[in-house]
Each structure stands twice: as C-alpha cells, then as structure tokens.
C-alpha positions as CSV (number, residue, x, y, z in Angstrom):
1,M,-40.3,-6.3,-31.8
2,M,-42.4,-5.1,-28.9
3,D,-44.0,-8.9,-28.3
4,W,-40.0,-10.2,-28.7
5,L,-39.2,-7.6,-25.4
6,R,-41.9,-8.7,-23.4
7,D,-41.4,-12.2,-24.1
8,N,-37.6,-12.0,-23.3
9,M,-37.7,-9.5,-20.9
10,W,-34.9,-11.3,-19.0
11,A,-32.5,-10.8,-22.0
12,A,-33.1,-7.3,-22.0
13,W,-32.3,-6.9,-18.1
14,L,-29.4,-9.0,-18.3
15,T,-28.3,-6.8,-21.2
16,I,-28.9,-3.7,-19.0
17,A,-26.7,-5.2,-16.3
18,A,-23.7,-6.5,-18.9
19,V,-23.4,-2.9,-19.9
20,L,-23.8,-1.6,-16.3
21,G,-20.8,-4.3,-15.5
22,L,-18.6,-3.1,-18.5
23,A,-19.0,0.4,-17.4
24,E,-18.1,-0.3,-13.7
25,L,-14.7,-1.2,-15.4
26,A,-14.1,2.1,-16.8
27,S,-15.4,3.9,-13.1
28,L,-13.9,1.5,-10.4
29,D,-16.6,3.0,-7.8
30,F,-18.6,0.0,-7.2
31,T,-22.0,2.2,-7.7
32,L,-22.8,0.8,-11.3
33,L,-22.0,-2.5,-10.2
34,M,-24.5,-2.4,-7.1
35,L,-26.8,-1.2,-10.3
36,A,-25.8,-4.0,-12.3
37,A,-26.8,-6.6,-9.7
38,G,-30.1,-5.4,-9.0
39,A,-30.7,-5.6,-13.1
40,L,-29.4,-9.2,-12.4
41,T,-31.8,-9.9,-9.7
42,A,-34.6,-8.3,-12.3
43,A,-34.1,-10.6,-14.9
44,G,-34.2,-13.8,-13.0
45,V,-37.5,-12.2,-11.6
46,A,-38.6,-11.8,-15.5
47,A,-37.8,-15.1,-16.3
48,F,-40.3,-16.6,-13.7
49,F,-42.5,-13.5,-14.2
50,P,-42.5,-12.3,-18.4
51,G,-45.8,-10.4,-17.5
52,L,-45.1,-8.6,-14.3
53,L,-42.7,-5.6,-15.3
54,W,-43.8,-3.7,-12.5
55,L,-42.3,-6.7,-10.0
56,Q,-39.2,-6.5,-12.3
57,I,-38.6,-2.9,-11.7
58,V,-39.6,-3.1,-7.6
59,I,-36.8,-5.8,-7.5
60,A,-34.2,-4.0,-9.3
61,L,-34.9,-1.2,-7.0
62,I,-34.8,-2.6,-4.0
63,T,-31.5,-4.9,-4.6
64,A,-29.9,-1.8,-6.0
65,G,-30.5,0.0,-3.0
66,A,-29.7,-2.9,-0.4
67,M,-26.1,-3.1,-2.3
68,L,-25.3,0.4,-2.6
69,G,-26.4,0.9,1.2
70,A,-25.4,-2.4,2.6
71,I,-22.6,-4.4,0.7
72,R,-20.8,-1.4,-1.1
73,P,-19.7,0.9,2.1
74,M,-18.2,-2.4,3.4
75,I,-16.3,-2.8,-0.2
76,V,-15.2,0.4,-0.5
77,R,-14.2,0.4,3.6
78,K,-12.1,-2.7,2.7
79,I,-10.5,-1.4,-0.3
80,H,-9.7,2.4,0.8
81,H,-8.4,0.7,4.5
82,G,-6.5,-2.0,3.7
83,T,-3.0,-2.4,4.3
84,E,-1.1,0.1,1.7
85,L,1.1,-1.6,-0.7
86,K,4.2,0.2,-0.8
87,T,6.2,0.0,-4.2
88,G,9.5,1.6,-4.8
89,S,11.8,2.8,-2.6
90,A,9.1,4.0,-0.2
91,H,9.1,0.0,1.1
92,V,12.3,1.3,2.9
93,I,10.8,4.3,4.7
94,G,10.9,3.3,8.6
95,R,12.8,0.6,8.6
96,S,16.3,0.2,10.0
97,G,20.1,-0.7,9.2
98,I,23.6,-0.6,10.0
99,V,25.9,2.0,9.4
100,V,28.8,0.0,7.2
101,K,30.8,3.2,5.6
102,E,30.9,6.2,7.7
103,I,27.9,8.6,6.9
104,H,29.0,12.5,6.4
105,P,26.8,15.7,5.5
106,D,29.4,15.4,2.1
107,G,27.8,12.2,1.4
108,G,29.8,8.9,0.4
109,G,28.2,6.6,4.0
110,S,26.2,3.6,3.4
111,I,23.8,1.3,5.3
112,R,22.9,-2.3,5.3
113,L,19.2,-2.5,4.6
114,S,17.6,-5.8,4.5
115,G,20.5,-7.3,3.1
116,E,21.1,-4.5,0.6
117,L,23.9,-1.9,0.4
118,W,22.0,1.7,0.5
119,T,23.9,4.9,0.0
120,A,23.3,6.9,2.8
121,R,23.4,10.9,4.1
122,P,22.6,12.1,7.7
123,Y,19.1,13.8,8.1
124,D,21.0,17.3,9.1
125,E,24.1,19.1,7.7
126,V,26.2,18.8,10.6
127,S,25.9,14.6,11.8
128,T,28.7,12.2,11.3
129,I,27.5,8.6,12.0
130,A,29.8,6.0,12.9
131,P,30.1,2.4,11.4
132,G,28.1,-0.1,13.1
133,T,25.8,2.7,14.2
134,R,21.9,1.8,13.8
135,V,20.2,4.0,12.1
136,E,16.3,4.4,10.6
137,V,15.3,5.6,7.2
138,M,13.4,8.9,7.4
139,S,13.2,9.4,3.4
140,I,14.4,8.4,0.3
141,D,16.0,11.3,-2.3
142,G,16.9,9.6,-5.5
143,A,18.6,6.5,-4.4
144,T,19.9,8.0,-1.5
145,A,18.7,6.9,2.2
146,V,18.4,9.9,4.6
147,V,19.1,8.1,8.0
148,Y,19.1,9.7,11.4
149,P,21.1,7.3,14.4
150,I,18.5,5.3,17.0
151,G,21.3,3.6,18.9
152,E,25.3,3.2,19.7
153,P,27.7,1.8,17.3
154,L,27.3,-1.9,17.1
155,H,31.4,-2.8,16.4
156,H,30.6,-6.7,17.4
157,D,28.4,-6.8,14.1
158,L,30.9,-5.4,11.8
159,D,34.4,-7.3,13.4
160,L,35.2,-3.5,14.1
161,P,37.8,-2.7,16.9
162,E,36.4,-1.6,20.0
163,P,37.6,2.1,20.8
164,T,39.8,2.6,23.3
165,Q,38.1,4.8,26.1
166,N,41.2,4.5,28.5
167,P,44.3,4.4,27.0
168,K,47.0,2.5,28.6
169,P,48.9,4.2,30.7
170,T,52.3,5.3,30.1
171,E,55.1,4.4,32.2
172,P,56.7,7.1,34.0
173,P,60.4,7.5,32.5
174,Q,62.8,5.6,34.2
175,T,65.4,7.8,36.4
C-alpha cells in the first residue's frame, strides 16, 4: 500500500483536492476552494517529481497561501459588494408611479407602477393624494404600496379635467 501511494502521490493529492472542492459546496466560503487549488498544484508537482514529497507540500502551501491572500479577498469582495438582487415586492421600493385612484388613509387608492396597478395608501395617516400625482414607493405592506407624493398632479397623463382655479365670474343681476 505504501509503495503504491509513493508511486501515485498525484492521485492522493487529486483526492484531497476533490474532497476539499466538494466540502466547499457545503461552506460556500471560498476557503476550502483555495486549499483545493493548493492540493491540485501539488498533484501536478507529484506527477513530475513523484519522490519529492517535501516539494509537493511546499508548493501546495505556497499556492494555497497565495490563493487565500490574493484571490479569495477579490472573489469575496465581488460577491458581497456587487449589485443586490431584489426579489419579490422589494424591487418596487424607491420607484415612482402615478396615482390613478385617489389615495386616502382609509385605503382604496391605487397607483400605476411600471405598467402594473398596485393598491396604495399614504405614508402618514392624514394625507390624501389626488389622482395624477407622482408618488414614490416608501415600503410595501403586504400587497399594498406605502407611498408619498413627489410632485403636483399631472392631469394631462390621465385625461382628467383641469381643476378650475378661477371660476367664471357670475354676471351681475339685471336691473
């Protein structure tokens, strides 16, 4: 057995690399993967220099140390500081939409957000937001968007009648 192992040390190193690689799938920390890379390089050294176990170990340690010190931090930084994937209703937080049905604290309002209709309520308990007003989604409460206004009503977007600010003067009575 020892003679076979001495003659096939590359196979032992490959086995170690495979076991570390599979264990990495459970940890997902990239530490074991870097150690597997060291074992893999040691397997290559063992194929060319089968009798030099000390050289195989030194090369494995140098490779694993270099991978842990230089490559792993770059991979971890890329994964942890990349763009965040927002799933579910979280992807609409911060987006703006248009009120299509008056939003009041009692509920019942709705907004058009990225082509979809959402039920909505105001962020506070006293605001009423008129149709045509641009709003931003502050949070999601169940299936209801909690919104606050960010602009004046846009009457031309919804073909709503313009509000009358100066009513027609009534004619004085005829005498």
